[in-house]
N, C-alpha and C positions, 0 to 999 in steps of 0.2 A: 200485263203487270208492270208497273213502273219500276225502273231500275233504281237501286239505292245508290246515293252518292257515297263515296269513301274518300278519306284523306289520309296522308301518311301520319304515322305516330309522331315523327319529328317534324314540327311545323315551322321550325326556324329556317328562313331562306338560305342563310349562309351555311348552316349545318347541312341542309339538303344538297347544296351545290358541292360542298366538300365530300359528302358521302358519295354523290354520283361520280365525281372525278376520281375518287380513290378506289372505287369498285368498278371502274370501266372495264377492267380486264378480269374481273372475278364474277362471272355470270352465274355461278352456282350459289352465290351467297343469298340467302332469303332476305326479303324486306318485310317490315312490320307495318300494317295498315289498320286504320280504324274506320268503321262505317259510321253512318249518321247517328246511330244510337250509342256510339262510343265503344262498341265491341271490337277487340283486336283480332286480327288473323294474319297469316303469313302467305306471301306470294313469292315464288321463285322468279328472280330477275330474268333468267334465260327463257322463261316461257311467258313473260308478260305481254310480248307482242302478239301471242296467239290467244290471249284471254280477251274475250269480247265484252265482258261485263265489268272489267276493271279499267279505270282511266287514271293513268299516272299523273300526279300533280305537275303542272307546268313550271317553267323557270319563273322564279318570283318576279323578275324584271319584266318578262314578256306577258305572262298570264297567271295571275295569282289564283284564279278560280279553278274548280275541279268539276268536270262534267263527264257524262258517259259517252260512249262511242257506239255508233250503229255498226252492223255487220259490213255494210257497203263502205263506210269510212275506214274500217279496219283493213279491208282488202286494198283500198286505194293507198293507205298508209304504208302497207308492206311493199307495194309496187314502187312507190316513191323512194322508200329506204333502199331498195335494191338498185335503183337508178343512181342515187347519191353514192352508193358504195362503188359502183363501176366508175363514176366520175372521179372519185378520190384516187382510185387505183391508177387511172390514166394520168391524172395530174402528178401523182407521185413518181411514176416512171418518167414523165417529161422533165421533172425537176432534177432527177438523177442523171439524165442524159445531157441536159443543158449545162455547159460549164459556167454560165453566168447566173444560175438559179440561186435564189436567196437561201442562205443558211438558216434563217430564222424559222421558227415553227409557230403555228397558230394554236391558240388554246382551244381545247375541245370543250364545246358547250353542249350539254345534253339536250336532247329533244324534249319539248314540253307539249302536252296536250292542251286543248282549249275547251271551253264549255260547249255543251250540246248546241248544235245549229250553227256553229262558227265555221267560217271558211278556212281552208288550208292555204296559208300564205307562205309557201316554200319556194325557194329558188333552186331549181334543179339544173338550170342551164348556166353556162359560163358567163360571168359578167363581162361587159364590153371593156376592152383595154382603155386605159387612160391615155391622154395625148402624150406622145413621146415615149410610150411604153411598148416594148416588143410583145409579140404574141405569146411568148413563153413566160412573160412576167405579169403578175397580177398583184393588186394591193392586198394587204392582209385582211382588210375589211371585206373585199370581194370573196376571198377564200372562206372567211367566216360566214358570210351570207350563204354560201353553198353548203357549208357543213351544218348550219343551224336549220332545223325544221320548226317553223313557227306555225302553231295551230291556235289562233286567237282572233277575236273580233277586230275589225278594222276601225280602231279608234285613234284619235290623235294623241291620247295620253300614252297608249302603248307604243305608238311610233316615236314619240319623244323619248320614252324610256329606252327604246332600242338605240336611238341616236346617242343618248348619253352613255349607254353601255359601250358602244363602239368607240366613242371618244376616250373613255377611260382606258380601254384596251390599247388604243393608239398611244396614249400618254405613257402608259406603263412600258410599252415597247420602246418609246423614245428614251425613257430614263434608263433602260437596260443597255443602251448603246447602239440601237439599230438606226442607221442613217441612210440617206440617199434613197435609192430605189427599193431598199428593203423595208422602209418604214411603211406602216399601214396607211393606206389612202393616198400615198404619194407615188408618182410615176418614176420609173427607173430607166436607165439607158437600155436600148435594144440589144439583145444577145444574138449574134449570128454564128452559125456553125462553121468551123474552119474547113477549108477545102481539103478533100481526101488526097493523100499523096499516092502517086502511082507506084505500084509494086515493081522493084527492079527486075529486069529480065535481060535476055540476050539482045532483044530488040530495043529495050529502053534501059541501058546501064546507068548506074549512079553517076552523077556529075564528077568530073575530074578523075574517073577511073582509068581512062586511057593514059592520062598524064602520069598517074602513079605507076602504071605498068611500064611506061617508057623510061621512067627514072630507075625502076628496078632492073631493067635490062642493062643499064649503063654501069651498074655496080659490079664490083668484083665478087668472087665466090665468098670471101670472108664477110663482106658487107651484106650479101644476100642472107647468109646464115644468121648474122646478127639481127637483120630485119625480121626474119622468120621467127626467131626466138622471141623477139618483142611482140610480134603479131600474135603468136600463140598465147603469150601471157595475157594479152588483152581480150582474148576470146572467152566466151562462156562455154560450159560443157557441151551444149547442143551444137555450137559451131565447131568445137574440136571433134565431136563425133562425126560431123559432116566431112571434115578433113580426112578422118580415118576411112570412111566409106569411099571417098574418092581415091585415096592413095593405095589402099590394100589391093585392089585389082591390078595395079601396075606391077606388083611383085608376084602375082599368082600366074606364073607362066608354066605351061606344060612342056618343060624342057626335055622330058623323056621321049615324047613323041617326035621331037626335032632331031634326036640323036640317031645314028645308025643302030641297027638292032644289036650288034655285038657290044657296042659301048653301053647301050641301055641295059642289057643283061648284066654287064659288069657292074654298073651302078646298083642295080637291084640285088646283086649277090651280097651286098653289105647289109641288107635288111635281115632281121630275124624272121623265122618262119611265120610267126603270128602277124608281123607287119606285112609280109608278102600276101597273106590271105586278105588283109584289109585293102592293100593296094590293088588287088585284082578286082575290087568292086568299084574302082574309080571310073573306068570307061572300058569300051570294048577292046581297044588296042592294048591298054594296060592288062586286061584280063588275058589276052593272048600271050603277052610277055611273061606274066606271072605263072602261066601254065607250062612254061618251057621245061622239057624233061631234063636237060643238062643242068639247069638251075637247081632243080630239086634233087638231082643226083649228088650235087655238091653238098646240099643240106643233109642228105642221108649220110654222106661220108663223114661230115663233121660230127654227127651224133652217133656214129658207129652202127647205123641201121643197115641190115642187109636182108635179103629174102629168106635166108636160112633162119635168121633170128626171129623174123616176124611170122613166117608161114610154116617153119619147121620142115618136115618131110611131106607135108600135104601138097597136092597140086594147087598152084596159085590161080586164083580167079582173075579173069581178064578185067582190067580196070575200066573198060569202056572208053568214053571220050577223053577222060583225064589222062595226064601223063603217068606212066607206070611208077616212076619214082615218087611222084606226089602222092599217089594212092598208097604206096608203101609207107611214106612218112605219116600220112593221116591215120593209117591203121595203127601204127605204133603209138601215136599220140592218144588214140582212143584206148589202147591197152593200158597205157600209163594212167590215164584217167580212171579206168576201172580199178587199178591197184589202189589209187588214192581214195576213191569214194565207194567202191564196192559194186557188186552186181546183184541182181535179183535171183541168181541161180543158187540153189542149195548145194553144199559140198557133198561129194560122194563119200560114202563110208565103206571101207574095205576091212572086213573083220577076219581075223586069223590069228594064229599063234596062241590061241586060248588066252590064258592069263600070264603068259611069259613076257619077259622084257625084250623089246626089239632093240638089238645092240648095234646094228648097222643098217644103213639105208642108201640105196642107189636109185637114180632116176635118169634114164637116157631114152630119148625118142618117145615112144608110146609105151615103154615098159618101166615098171617099178619093181625093184628087187629089195626084199626085206630079209634080214638075217636075225635069228633069235637064239636065246639060250636054250631053246627046245630042240637044238641040234639040226634044225632045218632052215632052208631058204624058200621063199615063195616068190613067184613071178606073177605080176598083176598087169592087167590091161588098164592104162590110164583113161581110155575112152569109155569102156564098158564098166569098169570097176570090178571085173570078175577076176578070180584067181585062175590064171592060165595053167599053172603047174606048180608042184611042190618038189623041191630038190632034196632028196633024202640020200644020205651016205655018210655024213659025219657021225662020229660016236661021242662027240662033245659039243658044247655050246659054240656057236659061230660068233666070233668077236671082231672080225674084220672082213672087208669085201671090196672088190673093184669090178667095174663093168666097162666094156667097150664094145659097141655094136651088139652082136649076139653072143659075146663071150663074157662069162662071169667067173671070177676067181674068188674063192672064199678061204679064210683061215680060221682055225678052230683050236679049242683047248685040247683036242686030240693030237696036237703037234704036227698036223698035216695041212697042206693046201690042196684044194681041188679046183680043176678047170672044168666048167660046165658049158654046154650048148643050150642057150636060152630058148631056141626054137623047139628043140626036141626034148629038153630036160635031161639029157644023158650026161654022164660024167666022162670027160675026155681023158683027163689025167689026174692022178693022185700024186702029189709031190711030197716025198719023204726026205727028211734030213734034220729038221729041228728037233731038239730034245725037250722043248717046253712049249707053252702056249704061243701060237702065232698071233701077236697082238696088233700088228700094223703092217701095211703093204702099200706100194706105190707102183702103178702100171704105166708104162710108156712104150707104145708100139707093141712089139711081140715079146717084150721082156717085163718081168715083174720082180721087184725087190721086196723081200719080206723081212720084218724084224720080229725077234722073239724074246721071250723072257730068259732065254738061255744066253743072252748078251751078244748074239751073233746076228749078222745079216746075210742073206743068201740071194743071189741073182739067178732067176729061172727063165728058161725059154718055154713059153706057154704052147708053142707049136709042137715041140718034141717032148716036153715034160722033163728036160734035163736041167740039173743044177750047174750053172756056168761058173759061178764064183762064190766064195765064202769070204766075208769081210769080218775080221776079228780084231778087237781092240777095246771095246767097251768092257767094263768090269761089273756092270749091273744090267738089269732088264732094259731092252730097247723099247721105248714107248712111242716114238714117232719117226717117220722116215719120208723123205722126198727124193724123187728121181726125175731128171729132165732128159735122160738119154745119154748124158755125158758125165755128169757128176752125181754122186749119191751123198745126201746129207742126212744124218741121223741124230736123234736126241735120246738120252737115256737117263736112268735113275742115278747114274754116277755123277750128275751135275754138269756133264760136258756135252758139247755138240761136236761131231766129227764130220769132216769133209773127205770123201773117198774118191779114188779113181778105180772104178769097178774092173776095168780091163787088167790093171796091174795088181789089184787087190791091196793097194797101199793107202794108208791114211795120209792125206795131204796136209790137213790142219786139224788140230785139236783146239776147239774154241772154249777157253776157260774163262769164267767170270761169274756164272750163276752160283749161288750158295745153297741151292736146293734142287730137287728133281726137275727135269725138263719134261713138260707134258705136251707141248705143241710146237709145230714148225711150219714155216713157209719159205719157199725158195723159188726165185724167178730167174735163175741163171747168173745173176750178178750179186744180189743181196740174199743173205740168210737172216731170217727173223725167228727168234726163239722165245717162247713163253715158259715161265717157271713158277714153281710153288713159292719162290722167294718174292713174289709180287711184281717183279721187274720184267721188262721186255727188252731184249737186246738186238741191235741191228749190226750184222757183221758183213765184211767184205769177203766174198767167197774166194777170191784170188790170193789175197794177202793174209786172210784170217784175222784182220784187225777188227776191233769193236768200234764201229762208227758212232753209235748212239746208244744210250741207256734210257729207255722210256719209263719214267716213274709217274705213277698216278693211281694205279690200282691198289687195292688193299688186301687181295687174296690171290688164289690160284687163277692163272690165265688159262682157261680151258679151251678157248677157241680163237683161232686167228685166220684171217683171210687177207691176201695181198694182191692188189691189181695196180700195175704201174707203180706210182710212188705213194699210193694210198693204202694204209693198213687199218683194218678194223679188228678190234680185240674185244672179246667177251670174257667176263670175269665172274668168279664166284661171289664177288661183293655186290652183284646184281646190276652193275653198270656196264655200259658199252662205250668205248672210246674210239675216235677216229684220229689217225696220226698221219703226218707227212714224214716218211722215213728219210727223205733227203735233208730235211732240216731238224728232224727230231722233235718237232712241235706237235702238241695235241690240238687238233683243229676243232673237234666237237666232243662233248661228253653227253651221251644220250641218257638223260636222267630227268629229274623233276617229279611233279606229282603223278605222272603217268608211267614212271619207270617200273621195271620189274621188281617184284617183292621178294624174289629169291634168286638163287644162282642161275646165271645164264648157261644153258646147256649146248646151244648150237647157234650159228649165225651164217648168213650169206648176204652179199651186197652187190648192187649193180651201179650204173652211173648215176642213177637217181635215188635209189632207195637202199635202206638197210633193213633186213628181216632178221628178227631175233626170237629165240624160244627160251623158255625158262622152266624151272621146277615149280613155278607158281601156276602152271597150267594155261599160260597165254602165249600167243604169237603176236608180236607187235611189228608195225612198219613205221619207219622213221625217214625223214628227208635227209639225204646224205650231206647236202651242202649246208643246210641251216641247222641240222640237229633237231628239228621240230618233230614232235610226236604227231603222227597222222591218225592212226586208229588201231584197234585190236582186230587182227585178222581171225584169230581163234581165241576163244575164252571158254574153257571147260567149266561146267557147273561144279565139278569137284575140285576146281583150282583152290589151293590154299588148304585143302583137307586131304591131300594125297594125290590128286590128279597132276600128271607130269607130261610135258612135251619133251620126249627124249631126243629126237632127231628131226631135222627138216632138210628138204631139198627143193630148190626152185629152178624153174625155167623162165623164159620170158613171159609166158602166159599162164603158168600153173604153179601151184604150191602143194607140196606133199609133206605131211606131218605124221610122225609116229608118236602116238599118245598111249597112255596107260597109267598105271599106278603101282606102287609097291605094297599097298595094303588092301587091294581089292576094291577101292572106291570108284575106279574108272576101268572100263573094259578096254583091253588091248586092241588097238585098231589103227588103221591108216585113214587120214582125211585128205581128200583131194579137192582143192579150190581152183576153179577155172576163171580166169580173167580175160579170156580171149574175146574178140569181137564177133558177135553173131553175124553170119553172112547176110541175113535178110536186112540188117540195118545199113548195109553198104550199098544196096541196090537203089 
């Protein structure tokens, strides 16, 4: 069946050339064609090379006729198009590599088909160079001949048209300012590649380098410094980075390994413990030095760490290959970490005293002693959480207690003191003498001083049960007392603080200044600190009786005080806790903020790192002593805010004991024991 001829809808040669050049990069735009009957149809330009029955109209200058193409001719056309494409890519890469390549560009002439039976007259090979022209330079007409695919009969008219077309192109290029070797059809000067320079190295240094170095050696230090400054200013970042890589190793000397061991240990002693642990990972010799037992003994001394603090009365585990002092320090660090972040162990719950109020709490070794207004005391095992025994004998509520070893002393509303043996639970002595409630006491050695609502203080020998001295002078109930074995300090509801010599039963000083009842006292042998309902805290000199500082800041009753060295921590009914320096009288920290207590502070204790506080809001909080930062809630009762109260708390290095309950029955009376010790299996 004869194939039908077709021609484009736009038969104008100029319009067809413009359309082809404008759509050379838009291969998806369809073209409109018309067959021999005049019927129009669309052909996609991207697929026309694969269409065997469509023959695109040739360039009007080269071949104005339209013909069909056979399957073999189409295959040959595709192969030749691929060859031209490879040739153009090679030529393009050579032009960019050659510094003398022409900057002019050749016009893109679209390929044109020829009538049926015509021969393909395409130039796929590179044209021979013109005389005086280098291999990398060709005339524009030669490049045009390679780009143009001519498929037309070999006639003289077509050849003449082709020559005229090339002359027009050359003329246009000349008018556009192309001259010399860049003009089409003219030869240009040959372009030769410059010789490659040798990369500088030690064997082949740059020229005059040695002369520059010799000159540098002759300069003074100031001249060299100036030259280096100018040299660095001239360098780019990569060169400055190279200088850094060369210079840095000159300063990285292991001077520790070069020193005698004693001097090396002395240098390392200035490092913090955390830095020592990092230094131990440097090398084997540094590891040996950083494991030195004397080095870690000094670190333990600085932190106040000893075996009794860390291990208590338990037998100490052997640390193995590590130094004993380092093992001690690491264990204490892990314990402090547990206080900050918590452990997975649940607290022990010790239930007793029914629904009565726990009025006093003592914690020593592995024993806990709780006193209640149910007239009894209970002795608990902190390890098992069991009640070992109940001390029965008082006929009134127990409101004060002291404990040392296996000796327990209790004071009651029945106006007596009792001395108990914690191991057997028997009462050794009953101390009679007071005429009202025994509200406070202080134990030192074998002597205990008791204060009563009868406004007197009595000194007792707990071994014999005898009353040694009676201290009289207050005119109202004695609320708090401190005894260091030499002096007795008491605070009362008569607004005064008194300093006593118990041996002579004389009052050495009457410290006046408070304008309301004195509720709390601390005494370290040098300073007396008193807290009052008048919202102030006063610091006194025990020898002269002078008031050194008046600490103002709280808004209500100061119910709890604790003094260690020069640091004083006070808890107040205004729900805040303050940290003071008694030597300067300054407030170092106020423990408040969005996580502060929501009610009165009932009890507190602090160590070198932490402050533990309890409150009527049913929570126990831990704070950082140095920064005043709130760390977390150690205890938070579900009934907090609706009646649940934490009345008392006592802490050791590894454990916390809290006495909780309520005044309206919303919380069961009990003891909670939280353990922050390190599990032994984690240390193996």
